[in-house]
C-alpha positions as CSV (number, residue, x, y, z in Angstrom):
1,X,38.8,-0.4,-88.2
2,X,36.3,-2.5,-86.3
3,X,37.9,-3.2,-82.9
4,X,35.3,-5.7,-81.8
5,X,34.6,-7.6,-85.0
6,X,35.9,-10.9,-83.7
7,X,34.1,-10.7,-80.3
8,X,31.1,-12.9,-80.2
9,X,30.1,-12.7,-76.5
10,X,29.7,-10.0,-73.9
11,X,32.7,-11.4,-71.9
12,X,34.9,-11.2,-75.0
13,X,33.8,-7.6,-75.8
14,X,34.5,-6.4,-72.2
15,X,37.8,-8.2,-72.0
16,X,38.9,-6.7,-75.3
17,X,37.7,-3.3,-74.3
18,X,39.8,-3.3,-71.1
19,X,42.9,-4.3,-73.2
20,X,42.2,-1.5,-75.7
21,X,41.7,1.0,-73.0
22,X,45.1,0.3,-71.6
23,X,46.7,0.7,-75.1
24,X,44.7,3.7,-76.4
25,X,44.0,5.9,-73.4
26,X,45.5,9.3,-74.1
27,X,47.1,9.5,-70.7
28,X,49.1,6.3,-71.3
29,X,52.3,6.4,-73.3
30,X,51.4,5.9,-77.0
31,X,47.7,6.5,-76.3
32,X,45.6,8.7,-78.6
33,X,42.4,10.6,-77.7
34,X,40.8,10.1,-81.1
35,X,41.5,6.3,-81.0
36,X,40.1,6.1,-77.5
37,X,36.9,7.9,-78.4
38,X,36.4,5.5,-81.3
39,X,37.1,2.5,-79.1
40,X,34.5,3.8,-76.6
41,X,31.9,4.3,-79.4
42,X,32.5,0.8,-80.9
43,X,32.4,-0.7,-77.4
44,X,28.9,0.7,-76.8
45,X,27.7,-0.5,-80.2
46,X,29.1,-4.0,-79.6
47,X,27.4,-4.3,-76.3
48,X,24.1,-3.0,-77.7
49,X,24.3,-5.6,-80.4
50,X,24.6,-8.4,-77.7
51,X,21.6,-7.2,-75.7
52,X,19.4,-10.3,-75.0
53,X,22.2,-12.8,-75.7
54,X,22.2,-16.0,-73.6
55,X,25.4,-16.4,-71.7
56,X,27.0,-18.2,-68.8
57,X,28.6,-16.7,-65.7
58,X,32.0,-17.9,-64.5
59,X,30.2,-20.1,-62.0
60,X,28.1,-21.8,-64.8
61,X,24.8,-20.1,-64.3
62,X,22.9,-19.1,-67.4
63,X,21.6,-15.6,-67.8
64,X,20.4,-13.1,-70.4
65,X,22.7,-10.1,-70.9
66,X,20.8,-6.8,-70.5
67,X,22.6,-3.8,-71.9
68,X,22.6,-0.8,-69.6
69,X,24.0,2.2,-71.4
70,X,24.1,4.4,-68.3
71,X,26.0,1.9,-66.2
72,X,28.5,1.0,-69.0
73,X,29.2,4.7,-69.7
74,X,29.6,5.4,-65.9
75,X,32.1,2.6,-65.6
76,X,34.1,3.7,-68.7
77,X,34.2,7.3,-67.4
78,X,35.3,6.2,-63.9
79,X,38.0,4.0,-65.4
80,X,39.3,6.8,-67.5
81,X,39.4,9.2,-64.5
82,X,41.4,6.6,-62.5
83,X,43.8,5.8,-65.3
84,X,44.4,9.6,-65.8
85,X,45.8,9.8,-62.2
86,X,48.8,7.6,-62.9
87,X,49.0,6.3,-59.3
88,X,52.2,4.5,-58.6
89,X,52.1,1.0,-57.0
90,X,48.3,0.8,-57.4
91,X,46.1,-1.7,-59.3
92,X,42.7,-1.0,-60.7
93,X,40.4,-4.1,-61.0
94,X,37.1,-4.2,-62.7
95,X,35.1,-7.1,-61.2
96,X,31.7,-7.5,-62.7
97,X,30.2,-3.9,-62.5
98,X,32.4,-2.8,-59.6
99,X,35.8,-1.0,-59.8
100,X,38.3,-1.9,-57.0
101,X,41.5,0.0,-56.4
102,X,44.2,-1.8,-54.4
103,X,47.9,-1.3,-53.5
104,X,49.6,1.8,-52.1
105,X,46.5,4.0,-52.2
106,X,47.2,6.1,-49.0
107,X,48.8,9.0,-50.9
108,X,45.7,9.2,-53.1
109,X,43.1,9.0,-50.4
110,X,41.6,12.4,-50.9
111,X,41.5,12.2,-54.7
112,X,39.8,8.8,-54.5
113,X,37.2,10.3,-52.3
114,X,36.7,13.2,-54.7
115,X,36.1,10.6,-57.5
116,X,33.3,9.1,-55.3
117,X,35.2,5.9,-54.4
118,X,34.5,4.4,-50.9
119,X,37.0,2.6,-48.7
120,X,36.2,-1.0,-47.8
121,X,37.7,-1.7,-44.4
122,X,37.5,-5.5,-44.5
123,X,39.2,-5.7,-48.0
124,X,41.5,-2.8,-47.3
125,X,40.9,-1.2,-50.6
126,X,38.8,1.4,-52.4
127,X,35.7,0.6,-54.6
128,X,33.2,2.3,-56.9
129,X,29.8,0.9,-57.7
130,X,26.7,2.4,-59.2
131,X,24.4,2.6,-56.2
132,X,21.3,2.1,-58.3
133,X,22.1,-1.5,-59.0
134,X,21.0,-4.2,-56.6
135,X,23.7,-6.4,-55.0
136,X,24.1,-8.6,-52.0
137,X,26.8,-8.4,-49.4
138,X,29.6,-10.9,-49.7
139,X,32.5,-12.0,-47.5
140,X,34.3,-13.3,-50.6
141,X,37.8,-12.1,-51.2
142,X,38.5,-10.0,-54.3
143,X,40.0,-13.1,-55.9
144,X,36.8,-15.1,-55.2
145,X,34.7,-12.2,-56.6
146,X,36.9,-12.1,-59.7
147,X,36.4,-15.8,-60.3
148,X,32.7,-15.5,-59.8
149,X,32.0,-12.4,-61.9
150,X,35.0,-12.1,-64.2
151,X,37.7,-9.4,-63.9
152,X,40.4,-7.4,-65.6
153,X,43.2,-5.6,-63.8
154,X,45.2,-2.5,-64.7
155,X,48.6,-1.9,-63.1
156,X,49.3,1.8,-62.5
157,X,52.7,3.2,-63.1
158,X,53.7,6.7,-62.1
159,X,54.7,8.8,-65.1
160,X,58.3,10.0,-65.2
161,X,58.8,13.7,-65.5
162,X,61.7,14.7,-67.8
């Protein structure tokens, strides 16, 4: 099965990957490790195939997509680690190449630190970003950043023990 055959742009591939990650992740109900590994493999291939594609950001600026295998794998691994935690009343947002964790994060403070997330005092939430990439400081809200760079959110639900 080719999970990304109908995706023609980087944005479509990333959006579809985030949806598949929620469905296939082995720590989610109905998830499957083998399926998740195949999704990850195909995701990398789909992005590689789009290297050099001309695209438009959500604010209308044209750019050329540059595939960065290290960064993509780093974000996938961090998302998997966070989903595995099953934190109740917490949302995980991927905005551009940043991961933001919002909601009732106080009970998970130490584990988020262990996963190398940093607390953002102005936005009152946790974030992860590859420190090797360049970025500029912004006073934009998370909603404004999501509008500018594109976003996908994952609502965490605590697993019930039987």
